[in-house]
LUMLUMMAR-101495 format. One record per residue (C-alpha): x, y, z; residue in three letters. Coordinates in nm, 4 decimals. Example, Ala and Ser with C-alpha at 12.3 -4.5 7.8 and 13.67 -1.06 7.14 Angstrom:
REC        x        y        z res
REC   1.2300  -0.4500   0.7800 ala
REC   1.3670  -0.1060   0.7140 ser
END
This chain:
REC        x        y        z res
REC   0.4378   6.8958   2.6833 met
REC   0.6742   6.8742   2.9836 thr
REC   1.0454   6.8116   2.9567 ala
REC   1.0084   6.4693   3.1182 glu
REC   0.7516   6.3603   2.8608 val
REC   0.9587   6.5022   2.5807 met
REC   1.2619   6.3050   2.6828 glu
REC   1.0731   5.9782   2.6567 thr
REC   1.0099   6.0522   2.2899 cys
REC   1.3779   6.1126   2.2114 leu
REC   1.6023   5.8640   2.0393 asp
REC   1.7849   5.6693   2.3153 pro
REC   2.1276   5.7861   2.1992 val
REC   2.0204   6.1527   2.1760 leu
REC   1.8515   6.1243   2.5150 ser
REC   2.1806   6.0157   2.6734 arg
REC   2.3563   6.3116   2.5068 leu
REC   2.1005   6.5586   2.6461 val
REC   2.1499   6.4160   2.9966 thr
REC   2.5265   6.4540   2.9638 ser
REC   2.4862   6.8162   2.8488 leu
REC   2.2710   6.8992   3.1528 lys
REC   2.5338   6.7539   3.3827 glu
REC   2.8089   6.9457   3.2022 ala
REC   2.6041   7.2686   3.2221 glu
REC   2.5539   7.2336   3.5976 ser
REC   2.9229   7.1763   3.6521 leu
REC   3.0545   7.4501   3.4244 ser
REC   2.7819   7.7051   3.4779 gly
REC   2.7971   7.7918   3.1107 glu
REC   2.4736   7.8751   2.9354 gln
REC   2.5997   7.8244   2.5778 asp
REC   2.5098   7.4605   2.5913 leu
REC   2.1408   7.5426   2.5776 gly
REC   2.1433   7.5733   2.2003 phe
REC   2.2959   7.2278   2.1570 leu
REC   2.0421   7.0792   2.3959 gln
REC   1.7501   7.2297   2.2067 ser
REC   1.8957   7.0916   1.8822 leu
REC   1.9275   6.7428   2.0216 leu
REC   1.5709   6.7584   2.1514 glu
REC   1.4261   6.8804   1.8244 ser
REC   1.1702   6.6625   1.6451 lys
REC   1.3471   6.7036   1.3111 glu
REC   1.6803   6.5671   1.4299 leu
REC   1.5163   6.2795   1.6162 asn
REC   1.3179   6.1883   1.3040 ala
REC   1.6352   6.1880   1.0929 leu
REC   1.8214   5.9707   1.3457 val
REC   1.5261   5.7302   1.3586 asn
REC   1.5230   5.6956   0.9785 val
REC   1.9000   5.6445   0.9774 his
REC   1.8764   5.3718   1.2402 ser
REC   1.6103   5.1801   1.0457 lys
REC   1.8058   5.2046   0.7200 ile
REC   2.1221   5.0892   0.8953 ala
REC   1.9439   4.7750   1.0134 lys
REC   1.8442   4.6733   0.6584 val
REC   2.0482   4.3683   0.5565 gly
REC   2.1612   4.2927   0.9111 lys
REC   1.8453   4.1000   1.0011 asp
REC   1.7089   3.8868   0.7184 asp
REC   1.3979   3.7881   0.9100 arg
REC   1.0933   3.9916   0.8182 val
REC   0.8510   4.0380   1.1055 ala
REC   0.4973   4.1709   1.0590 pro
REC   0.4430   4.5267   1.1846 leu
REC   0.0915   4.4491   1.2993 leu
REC  -0.1516   4.1600   1.3129 ser
REC  -0.4730   4.3592   1.2705 ser
REC  -0.4593   4.4748   0.9089 ser
REC  -0.8187   4.3614   0.8574 met
REC  -0.9337   4.5872   1.1425 gln
REC  -0.7312   4.8770   1.0023 val
REC  -0.8957   4.8249   0.6647 ala
REC  -1.2394   4.8364   0.8283 val
REC  -1.1510   5.1638   1.0002 glu
REC  -1.0265   5.3116   0.6737 val
REC  -1.3507   5.2097   0.4999 leu
REC  -1.5493   5.3892   0.7705 glu
REC  -1.3468   5.7042   0.7090 gln
REC  -1.3783   5.6814   0.3311 leu
REC  -1.7494   5.6065   0.3133 ala
REC  -1.8706   5.9702   0.3658 pro
REC  -1.6211   6.1016   0.1094 arg
REC  -1.6889   5.8616  -0.1784 cys
REC  -1.9476   6.0912  -0.3403 his
REC  -1.7032   6.3825  -0.3262 ile
REC  -1.3725   6.2304  -0.4351 ser
REC  -1.3372   5.9747  -0.7186 pro
REC  -1.0058   5.8696  -0.5633 leu
REC  -1.1735   5.7920  -0.2307 cys
REC  -1.4405   5.5950  -0.4153 lys
REC  -1.1767   5.3896  -0.5984 glu
REC  -0.9889   5.3114  -0.2764 val
REC  -1.3192   5.2311  -0.1009 phe
REC  -1.4055   4.9664  -0.3617 his
REC  -1.0468   4.8364  -0.3822 leu
REC  -1.0356   4.7615  -0.0101 leu
REC  -1.3526   4.5511  -0.0446 gln
REC  -1.2305   4.3257  -0.3239 thr
REC  -1.2182   3.9532  -0.2197 pro
REC  -0.8564   3.9164  -0.3314 his
REC  -0.7265   4.2023  -0.1182 leu
REC  -0.9353   4.1038   0.1823 gln
REC  -0.8078   3.7428   0.1521 ser
REC  -0.4532   3.8754   0.1400 leu
REC  -0.5069   4.0839   0.4539 leu
REC  -0.6738   3.7897   0.6300 phe
REC  -0.3821   3.5592   0.5395 ala
REC  -0.1368   3.8245   0.6609 his
REC  -0.3100   3.8510   0.9983 asp
REC  -0.3323   3.4718   1.0359 ser
REC   0.0403   3.4341   0.9741 ile
REC   0.1226   3.7291   1.2006 ala
REC  -0.0817   3.5705   1.4803 lys
REC   0.0497   3.2216   1.3940 lys
REC  -0.3138   3.1163   1.3696 asp
REC  -0.2302   2.8178   1.1494 phe
REC  -0.1359   2.5868   1.4387 tyr
REC  -0.3990   2.3501   1.5883 pro
REC  -0.5621   2.4982   1.8966 his
REC  -0.5282   2.2612   2.1877 leu
REC  -0.7168   2.3423   2.5051 pro
REC  -0.5380   2.3554   2.8355 asp
REC  -0.4591   2.0116   2.9670 ile
REC  -0.6465   1.9312   3.2859 pro
REC  -0.4107   1.8803   3.5764 val
REC  -0.6390   1.7379   3.8426 glu
REC  -0.5154   1.3840   3.9065 val
REC  -0.5741   1.1921   4.2271 asp
REC  -0.2513   1.1053   4.4053 glu
REC  -0.3739   0.7545   4.4805 asp
REC  -0.4287   0.6692   4.1137 glu
REC  -0.1806   0.5026   3.8820 glu
REC   0.0403   0.7080   3.6538 thr
REC  -0.1960   0.8778   3.4124 ile
REC  -0.1110   1.0354   3.0788 lys
REC  -0.3180   1.2999   2.9042 ile
REC  -0.3089   1.2701   2.5251 val
REC  -0.4677   1.5171   2.2862 gln
REC  -0.5123   1.4482   1.9174 leu
REC  -0.6624   1.6761   1.6548 val
REC  -0.9337   1.4882   1.4644 lys
REC  -0.9212   1.5610   1.0933 asn
REC  -1.1065   1.3844   0.8141 asn
REC  -0.9021   1.0648   0.8611 glu
REC  -0.9759   0.7996   1.1270 pro
REC  -0.7627   0.8052   1.4417 leu
REC  -0.6115   0.4701   1.3413 gly
REC  -0.6653   0.2784   1.6668 ala
REC  -0.9014   0.0022   1.7755 thr
REC  -1.0228  -0.0681   2.1282 ile
REC  -1.1451  -0.3719   2.3167 lys
REC  -1.2574  -0.4846   2.6598 thr
REC  -0.9809  -0.6555   2.8553 asp
REC  -1.0892  -1.0141   2.9286 asp
REC  -0.9452  -1.0116   3.2819 glu
REC  -1.0101  -0.6587   3.4096 thr
REC  -1.3133  -0.5632   3.1990 gly
REC  -1.1546  -0.2256   3.1290 lys
REC  -1.1342  -0.0489   2.7917 ile
REC  -0.7858  -0.0831   2.6416 val
REC  -0.6203   0.0048   2.3126 ile
REC  -0.6269  -0.3165   2.1099 ala
REC  -0.3967  -0.2090   1.8285 arg
REC  -0.2465   0.0969   1.6642 ile
REC  -0.2783   0.1089   1.2857 met
REC   0.0586   0.1750   1.1242 arg
REC   0.0654   0.5095   0.9461 gly
REC  -0.2540   0.6363   1.1126 gly
REC  -0.2929   0.9534   1.3203 ala
REC  -0.2419   0.7738   1.6530 ala
REC   0.0695   0.5979   1.5228 asp
REC   0.2185   0.9207   1.3882 arg
REC   0.1638   1.0939   1.7212 ser
REC   0.3659   0.8316   1.9087 gly
REC   0.1565   0.9023   2.2196 leu
REC  -0.0774   0.6014   2.2284 ile
REC   0.0289   0.2374   2.2365 his
REC  -0.1383  -0.1005   2.2264 ala
REC  -0.2312  -0.2100   2.5776 gly
REC  -0.2900   0.1426   2.7145 asp
REC  -0.5963   0.1591   2.9386 glu
REC  -0.8496   0.4267   2.8462 val
REC  -1.0031   0.6069   3.1465 ile
REC  -1.1718   0.9064   2.9884 glu
REC  -1.2519   1.0386   2.6416 val
REC  -1.3212   1.4126   2.6255 asn
REC  -1.3954   1.4179   2.9971 gly
REC  -1.6399   1.1249   2.9780 ile
REC  -1.5528   0.8352   3.2074 asn
REC  -1.5595   0.5083   3.0096 val
REC  -1.5684   0.2742   3.3083 glu
REC  -1.8369   0.0129   3.2542 gly
REC  -1.8888   0.1149   2.8925 lys
REC  -1.8548  -0.1126   2.5922 thr
REC  -1.6162  -0.0502   2.2986 pro
REC  -1.9250   0.0430   2.0965 gly
REC  -2.0113   0.3144   2.3494 asp
REC  -1.6601   0.4576   2.3274 val
REC  -1.6672   0.4512   1.9483 leu
REC  -1.9946   0.6437   1.9603 his
REC  -1.8252   0.9109   2.1737 ile
REC  -1.5371   0.9346   1.9263 leu
REC  -1.7665   0.9534   1.6246 glu
REC  -1.9556   1.2451   1.7784 asn
REC  -1.6387   1.4332   1.8751 ser
REC  -1.5089   1.7168   1.6630 glu
REC  -1.1751   1.8957   1.6650 gly
REC  -0.9535   1.7974   1.9565 thr
REC  -0.9993   1.4622   2.1284 ile
REC  -0.8535   1.4298   2.4782 thr
REC  -0.7716   1.0846   2.6152 phe
REC  -0.6897   1.0120   2.9763 lys
REC  -0.5003   0.6828   2.9732 ile
REC  -0.2907   0.4597   3.1945 val
REC   0.0191   0.3680   2.9893 pro
REC   0.0882  -0.0011   2.9401 ser
REC   0.4120  -0.1555   3.0640 asp
REC   0.5231  -0.2541   2.7152 gly
REC   0.5387   0.0093   2.4453 lys
REC   0.4756  -0.0929   2.0865 gly
REC   0.7975   0.0218   1.9263 gly
REC   0.8438  -0.2671   1.6837 gln
REC   0.9859  -0.1920   1.3440 arg
REC   0.7647  -0.2179   1.0408 glu
REC   0.7792  -0.5645   0.8867 ser
REC   0.9220  -0.6025   0.5371 lys
REC   0.7083  -0.9060   0.4484 val
REC   0.5235  -0.8958   0.1152 arg
REC   0.2560  -1.1490   0.0252 val
REC   0.0406  -1.2240  -0.2750 arg
REC  -0.3256  -1.2597  -0.1820 ala
REC  -0.5054  -1.5659  -0.3156 his
REC  -0.8586  -1.4555  -0.2294 phe
REC  -1.0786  -1.1453  -0.2431 asp
REC  -1.1504  -0.9567   0.0781 tyr
REC  -1.4031  -0.6844   0.1605 asp
REC  -1.3914  -0.5662   0.5241 pro
REC  -1.7338  -0.4022   0.4951 leu
REC  -1.8947  -0.7435   0.4452 ser
REC  -1.6889  -0.9160   0.7173 asp
REC  -1.9050  -0.9519   1.0321 pro
REC  -1.6068  -1.0468   1.2499 tyr
REC  -1.3587  -0.7647   1.1814 ile
REC  -1.3033  -0.5523   1.4961 pro
REC  -1.3580  -0.2272   1.3052 cys
REC  -1.4884  -0.2188   0.9488 lys
REC  -1.3493   0.1306   0.8874 glu
REC  -1.0036   0.0047   0.9823 ala
REC  -1.0104  -0.2785   0.7265 gly
REC  -0.8043  -0.3049   0.4082 gln
REC  -0.9861  -0.4355   0.1008 ala
REC  -0.7980  -0.6305  -0.1665 phe
REC  -0.8471  -0.8646  -0.4592 glu
REC  -0.6924  -1.1972  -0.5504 arg
REC  -0.3475  -1.1385  -0.6971 gly
REC  -0.2802  -0.8109  -0.5124 asp
REC   0.0602  -0.7726  -0.3477 ile
REC   0.0246  -0.6699   0.0158 leu
REC   0.2882  -0.5247   0.2463 his
REC   0.2345  -0.6857   0.5868 ile
REC   0.3515  -0.4215   0.8343 val
REC   0.2510  -0.6030   1.1525 ser
REC   0.1756  -0.9642   1.2474 gln
REC   0.1547  -0.9039   1.6221 asp
REC  -0.2112  -1.0118   1.6378 asp
REC  -0.2779  -1.3818   1.5831 ala
REC  -0.6016  -1.3162   1.3946 phe
REC  -0.5721  -0.9695   1.2404 trp
REC  -0.2657  -0.8526   1.0528 trp
REC  -0.1997  -0.4957   0.9479 gln
REC  -0.1229  -0.4411   0.5805 ala
REC  -0.1254  -0.1885   0.3004 arg
REC  -0.1203  -0.2470  -0.0726 lys
REC   0.2303  -0.2536  -0.2158 glu
REC   0.3267   0.0898  -0.3415 gly
REC   0.0956   0.2822  -0.1046 asp
REC   0.3894   0.3916   0.1083 arg
REC   0.2113   0.6817   0.2771 asn
REC  -0.1216   0.5066   0.3185 ala
REC  -0.2537   0.4038   0.6589 arg
REC  -0.2274   0.0302   0.7154 ala
REC  -0.5547  -0.1613   0.7475 gly
REC  -0.6702  -0.4825   0.9098 leu
REC  -0.6783  -0.8066   0.7125 ile
REC  -0.7460  -1.1615   0.8346 pro
REC  -0.4303  -1.3489   0.9275 ser
REC  -0.3316  -1.6655   0.7441 arg
REC  -0.4459  -1.8791   1.0356 asn
REC  -0.7854  -1.7077   1.0541 leu
REC  -0.8443  -1.7302   0.6801 gln
REC  -0.7511  -2.0989   0.6702 glu
REC  -1.0061  -2.1652   0.9434 arg
REC  -1.2701  -1.9797   0.7460 arg
REC  -1.1990  -2.1759   0.4288 ile
REC  -1.2129  -2.5088   0.6144 ile
REC  -1.5404  -2.4049   0.7777 his
REC  -1.6918  -2.3046   0.4423 glu
REC  -1.5948  -2.6375   0.2879 arg
REC  -1.7534  -2.8291   0.5704 lys
REC  -2.0774  -2.6428   0.5108 leu
REC  -2.0956  -2.7707   0.1535 val
REC  -1.9345  -3.1113   0.1948 glu
REC  -2.2671  -3.2875   0.1371 asn
REC  -2.2575  -3.2068  -0.2348 ser
REC  -2.0897  -3.4724  -0.4482 asn
REC  -1.8806  -3.2157  -0.6342 glu
REC  -1.7417  -3.0606  -0.3190 ser
REC  -1.6585  -3.4042  -0.1791 lys
REC  -1.4495  -3.4812  -0.4850 thr
REC  -1.2693  -3.1497  -0.4659 glu
REC  -1.1995  -3.1788  -0.0946 asn
REC  -1.0298  -3.5128  -0.1536 asp
REC  -0.7544  -3.3266  -0.3402 asp
REC  -0.6852  -3.0853  -0.0564 phe
REC  -0.4947  -3.0909   0.2635 asp
REC  -0.4120  -2.8007   0.4921 arg
REC  -0.0962  -2.7249   0.2933 glu
REC  -0.2995  -2.6673  -0.0220 met
REC  -0.5323  -2.4052   0.1271 ile
REC  -0.4463  -2.0889  -0.0618 ala
REC  -0.4498  -1.7723   0.1505 thr
REC  -0.1272  -1.5741   0.1261 tyr
REC   0.2100  -1.6554  -0.0253 glu
REC   0.5190  -1.4647   0.0829 glu
REC   0.6825  -1.3127  -0.2245 val
REC   0.9802  -1.1025  -0.3285 ala
REC   1.0962  -0.9413  -0.6522 lys
REC   1.2819  -1.1864  -0.8770 leu
REC   1.5148  -0.9985  -1.1103 tyr
REC   1.6152  -1.1427  -1.4495 pro
REC   1.9715  -1.2578  -1.4972 arg
REC   2.1497  -1.2358  -1.8335 pro
REC   2.1647  -1.5733  -2.0074 gly
REC   1.9495  -1.7480  -1.7454 val
REC   1.5870  -1.7879  -1.8504 tyr
REC   1.2903  -1.9114  -1.6511 arg
REC   1.1173  -2.2179  -1.8003 pro
REC   0.7727  -2.1440  -1.9431 ile
REC   0.5127  -2.3954  -1.8346 ile
REC   0.1768  -2.4104  -2.0103 leu
REC  -0.0947  -2.5694  -1.7965 ile
REC  -0.4398  -2.6421  -1.9316 gly
REC  -0.7161  -2.8876  -1.9928 ala
REC  -0.6610  -3.1575  -2.2600 pro
REC  -0.7460  -3.0191  -2.6029 gly
REC  -0.7315  -2.6506  -2.5006 val
REC  -0.4408  -2.5816  -2.7384 gly
REC  -0.1361  -2.5541  -2.5112 arg
REC   0.0679  -2.8002  -2.7210 asn
REC  -0.0012  -2.5984  -3.0345 glu
REC   0.1043  -2.2784  -2.8571 leu
REC   0.4209  -2.4518  -2.7406 lys
REC   0.4947  -2.5697  -3.0947 arg
REC   0.4496  -2.2216  -3.2400 arg
REC   0.6701  -2.0562  -2.9799 leu
REC   0.9461  -2.3114  -3.0380 ala
REC   0.9189  -2.2609  -3.4161 ala
REC   0.9432  -1.8807  -3.3740 arg
REC   1.3046  -1.9053  -3.2564 asp
REC   1.4315  -2.2669  -3.2432 pro
REC   1.7711  -2.1605  -3.1091 glu
REC   1.6136  -1.9869  -2.8104 lys
REC   1.2941  -2.1790  -2.7307 tyr
REC   1.3319  -2.5515  -2.6854 arg
REC   1.1192  -2.8382  -2.5580 thr
REC   1.2635  -3.1478  -2.3872 pro
REC   1.2239  -3.4773  -2.5659 val
REC   0.9882  -3.7024  -2.3641 pro
REC   1.0677  -4.0565  -2.2584 tyr
REC   0.8452  -4.3559  -2.3302 thr
REC   0.8425  -4.7314  -2.2887 thr
REC   0.6279  -4.8013  -2.5945 arg
REC   0.7860  -4.9610  -2.9031 pro
REC   0.9267  -4.7369  -3.1723 ile
REC   0.6980  -4.6865  -3.4711 arg
REC   0.7770  -4.6714  -3.8397 thr
REC   0.9268  -4.3383  -3.9366 gly
REC   1.0206  -4.2378  -3.5824 glu
REC   1.3797  -4.1468  -3.4978 val
REC   1.5048  -4.2213  -3.1439 pro
REC   1.5799  -3.8969  -2.9628 gly
REC   1.3659  -3.6856  -3.1969 arg
REC   1.0035  -3.7621  -3.1136 glu
REC   1.0787  -3.9729  -2.8035 tyr
REC   1.3614  -4.1226  -2.6072 ile
REC   1.2772  -4.4915  -2.5948 phe
REC   1.3661  -4.6701  -2.2723 ile
REC   1.2922  -5.0130  -2.1185 pro
REC   1.0078  -5.0169  -1.8709 arg
REC   1.2097  -5.1487  -1.5779 asp
REC   1.4711  -4.8744  -1.6283 lys
REC   1.2076  -4.6024  -1.6417 met
REC   1.0301  -4.7376  -1.3333 glu
REC   1.3600  -4.7312  -1.1445 thr
REC   1.4269  -4.3721  -1.2504 asp
REC   1.0739  -4.2702  -1.1506 ile
REC   1.1274  -4.4162  -0.8047 gln
REC   1.4572  -4.2262  -0.7844 ala
REC   1.2761  -3.8968  -0.8587 gly
REC   1.4432  -3.8369  -1.1932 lys
REC   1.1168  -3.7527  -1.3711 phe
REC   0.9320  -3.4259  -1.3127 ile
REC   0.6192  -3.5818  -1.4602 glu
REC   0.5147  -3.9250  -1.5731 his
REC   0.2031  -4.1204  -1.6542 gly
REC   0.0725  -4.4335  -1.8172 glu
REC  -0.1336  -4.4485  -2.1372 tyr
REC  -0.2576  -4.7719  -2.2931 lys
REC  -0.0075  -4.9785  -2.0974 gly
REC   0.2980  -4.7628  -2.1760 his
REC   0.4816  -4.5115  -1.9560 leu
REC   0.5510  -4.1552  -2.0692 tyr
REC   0.7456  -3.8855  -1.8871 gly
REC   0.9802  -3.5867  -1.8879 thr
REC   1.3103  -3.6137  -1.7064 ser
REC   1.4317  -3.3381  -1.4773 ala
REC   1.7794  -3.3579  -1.6291 glu
REC   1.6504  -3.2794  -1.9782 ser
REC   1.4882  -2.9593  -1.8453 val
REC   1.8020  -2.8561  -1.6575 arg
REC   2.0207  -2.9144  -1.9612 ser
REC   1.8084  -2.6722  -2.1689 ile
REC   1.8198  -2.4073  -1.8959 val
REC   2.1967  -2.4510  -1.8463 asn
REC   2.2461  -2.4095  -2.2221 ala
REC   2.1013  -2.0545  -2.1946 gly
REC   1.7746  -2.1423  -2.3681 cys
REC   1.4095  -2.1045  -2.2698 val
REC   1.2594  -2.4408  -2.1842 cys
REC   0.8915  -2.4755  -2.2809 ile
REC   0.6769  -2.7405  -2.1150 leu
REC   0.3110  -2.8385  -2.1366 ser
REC   0.2811  -3.1042  -1.8629 pro
REC  -0.0217  -3.2456  -1.6869 his
REC  -0.1419  -3.0059  -1.4183 tyr
REC  -0.0525  -3.2543  -1.1436 gln
REC   0.3151  -3.1901  -1.2233 ala
REC   0.2974  -2.8264  -1.1063 ile
REC   0.4239  -2.8923  -0.7532 lys
REC   0.7192  -3.0926  -0.8858 ala
REC   0.8127  -2.8158  -1.1301 leu
REC   0.7549  -2.5116  -0.9120 arg
REC   1.0873  -2.5254  -0.7299 thr
REC   1.3569  -2.2709  -0.6346 pro
REC   1.5929  -2.4505  -0.8723 gln
REC   1.3787  -2.4072  -1.1866 leu
REC   1.1855  -2.0881  -1.0961 lys
REC   0.9278  -2.1501  -1.3739 pro
REC   0.6858  -1.8954  -1.5190 phe
REC   0.3520  -2.0803  -1.5147 ile
REC   0.0683  -1.9850  -1.7501 ile
REC  -0.2826  -2.1285  -1.7423 his
REC  -0.4262  -2.1662  -2.0929 val
REC  -0.8035  -2.1409  -2.0508 lys
REC  -1.0905  -2.2112  -2.2897 pro
REC  -1.3644  -1.9515  -2.3505 pro
REC  -1.7347  -2.0105  -2.2954 ser
REC  -1.8941  -2.3126  -2.4661 phe
REC  -2.0406  -2.1166  -2.7599 asp
REC  -1.7148  -1.9321  -2.8284 gln
REC  -1.5144  -2.2515  -2.7856 leu
REC  -1.7279  -2.4441  -3.0328 lys
REC  -1.7328  -2.1608  -3.2857 glu
REC  -1.3561  -2.1016  -3.2737 ser
REC  -1.2679  -2.4723  -3.3041 arg
REC  -1.5042  -2.5237  -3.5956 glu
REC  -1.3715  -2.2114  -3.7705 ala
REC  -1.0151  -2.3378  -3.7297 ala
REC  -1.1173  -2.6924  -3.8298 arg
REC  -0.9466  -2.8173  -3.5157 ala
REC  -0.9090  -3.1934  -3.4855 arg
REC  -1.0018  -3.3720  -3.1649 ser
REC  -0.7045  -3.4589  -2.9452 thr
REC  -0.9114  -3.7363  -2.7939 phe
REC  -0.9076  -3.9239  -3.1278 asp
REC  -0.5680  -4.0821  -3.2019 glu
REC  -0.6260  -4.0524  -3.5734 thr
REC  -0.7171  -3.6821  -3.5468 asn
REC  -0.9756  -3.7458  -3.8182 ser
REC  -1.2693  -3.5632  -3.6602 arg
REC  -1.3567  -3.2462  -3.4789 gly
REC  -1.4431  -3.2057  -3.1120 phe
REC  -1.7788  -3.3299  -2.9943 thr
REC  -1.9997  -3.1140  -2.7722 asp
REC  -1.9346  -3.3505  -2.4843 glu
REC  -1.5558  -3.3159  -2.5269 glu
REC  -1.5842  -2.9346  -2.5313 leu
REC  -1.7947  -2.9390  -2.2150 glu
REC  -1.5432  -3.1699  -2.0458 asp
REC  -1.2653  -2.9276  -2.1506 met
REC  -1.4424  -2.6371  -1.9777 ile
REC  -1.5120  -2.8386  -1.6629 lys
REC  -1.1515  -2.9557  -1.6507 ser
REC  -1.0292  -2.5957  -1.6848 ala
REC  -1.2542  -2.4840  -1.3996 glu
REC  -1.1208  -2.7626  -1.1826 arg
REC  -0.7604  -2.6767  -1.2646 ile
REC  -0.8277  -2.3133  -1.1793 asp
REC  -0.9935  -2.4111  -0.8514 phe
REC  -0.7086  -2.6380  -0.7449 leu
REC  -0.3981  -2.4574  -0.8715 tyr
REC  -0.4757  -2.0971  -0.9629 arg
REC  -0.2550  -1.9715  -0.6760 his
REC   0.0438  -2.1221  -0.8598 phe
REC  -0.0178  -1.9383  -1.1876 phe
REC   0.1819  -1.6300  -1.2841 asp
REC  -0.0608  -1.5368  -1.5608 asp
REC  -0.3285  -1.6794  -1.7871 glu
REC  -0.4193  -1.6867  -2.1567 ile
REC  -0.7746  -1.7152  -2.2874 leu
REC  -0.7490  -1.9266  -2.6031 asn
REC  -1.0583  -1.8093  -2.7884 asp
REC  -0.8485  -1.7169  -3.0922 asp
REC  -0.5220  -1.9001  -3.1582 leu
REC  -0.3482  -1.6026  -3.3231 val
REC  -0.4318  -1.3683  -3.0360 lys
REC  -0.3453  -1.6326  -2.7796 ala
REC  -0.0029  -1.6835  -2.9396 phe
REC   0.0635  -1.3067  -2.9409 glu
REC  -0.0190  -1.3033  -2.5712 met
REC   0.2181  -1.5936  -2.5112 leu
REC   0.5029  -1.4091  -2.6854 val
REC   0.4393  -1.1007  -2.4687 gln
REC   0.4395  -1.3062  -2.1486 leu
REC   0.7570  -1.4871  -2.2532 ala
REC   0.9332  -1.1537  -2.3050 gln
REC   0.7968  -1.0292  -1.9748 lys
REC   0.9420  -1.3282  -1.7893 ser
REC   1.2817  -1.2632  -1.9494 glu
REC   1.3104  -0.8857  -1.8994 cys
REC   1.1020  -0.7657  -1.6047 glu
REC   1.1502  -0.8092  -1.2283 pro
REC   0.8454  -1.0078  -1.1173 leu
REC   0.6997  -1.1177  -0.7863 trp
REC   0.7899  -1.4771  -0.7068 ala
REC   0.7943  -1.6978  -0.3970 pro
REC   1.0316  -1.5471  -0.1416 ala
REC   1.2193  -1.8793  -0.1142 thr
REC   1.3317  -1.8343  -0.4762 trp
REC   1.5107  -1.5072  -0.3987 val
REC   1.8252  -1.5519  -0.1966 gln
END
């Protein structure tokens, strides 16, 4: 080995010392420095200095860097060396088998992947050839995983070009921040999309794996709107897979009646973006807008308007009554202020009995307002206990003035419940219980009262008949209450309940199936406690 080659193997500090000694030797002419030079050039001293330097660095640099990124290859080479010796040395045989165990090989593979930083997505080089005469073009690359890209496309009505119709909130395209609604798509993975339909482009995307490269012309306006905070309660079921008009079935959001939806975008007049409440990290999906769903409902009703039943039902509806979505917010209970409990149901279904039992359970807490009437007082009645008796002209005047939340006429006499009597119970810190006619719902469901409305429903005809006969229930359609319900009255009760549910179910907070009075009352007690103690979704106008 020559001196020049030897010097390159020396420790840098020792190498500088050797150079200085040579210079000093040439100047002084002394030969005694040769021993010191040979010492500094010795392998032993250089090895010791090297070890010292490495130990001195320990603790100064906390970052641990891999020494090599080919441990798997080293292991293969070691196995090749060990293979001929396995029959001679038990130790070689043990090491040979140890290096082939799946756990150790996985460890070495993981080590090499981390050392090479092989865990990042591999993006190909971005093509740079762009014609100078073209508009500003942006190259966007997205890695396609198992999830959809979260964007829909359409053909521009004016230009006929393929453009990004919408970006789904929370999807891959939205998270990238690189694609916006209105961007014009020129190429997908090098395939020119000019003259192609959105279906053609979707076919290209579906058959693409790994990285997808878009060549796009950015739109003038970038979709940087904040996510909406609107929550709505859905009043119909929706399945995007069975909707022939949705722009992209895979981008749809299914839901059921009663679900709370977080509307994250209402930019599109026909298709909103929403996710179910609580799915914070979920990708938003397409749902029909309120306007689109109202049109659908009106169209469906027109298709069946020739049936007598549908004609009758349509008479009760106007556009305001079409139930699609209702904006809601959490209504939190307030100490000493209780929401009135309103029991809605068909005549004879048992709501008055449930009301009576709840009031008897805690008379100081649950109270019912005393109704007004214009009929004469009967023997044994006490004014202000069963009824508040009032002249007809006075009651008619108060009805015209809006002082009654419900009223009606029966056998020539007026009956009703005054709004003031309900307010007085609420202001006294008690729970007001009402069982009005279902037509009073709109008058009662106000921001001032904030009622908790329960629909008391009958079971099927056989169960209804069996339960009423077992309880020896007396017909409410007979003033003397001297007989049971007839089959015709039970059938009318079921039909009335179905009609109430059809017309007003979007107003109900919950429902009770009264197939067993004891169980139904237990359910009522649970719902009453729920309305008093839990924050519940209510119309947004009630929450200020």
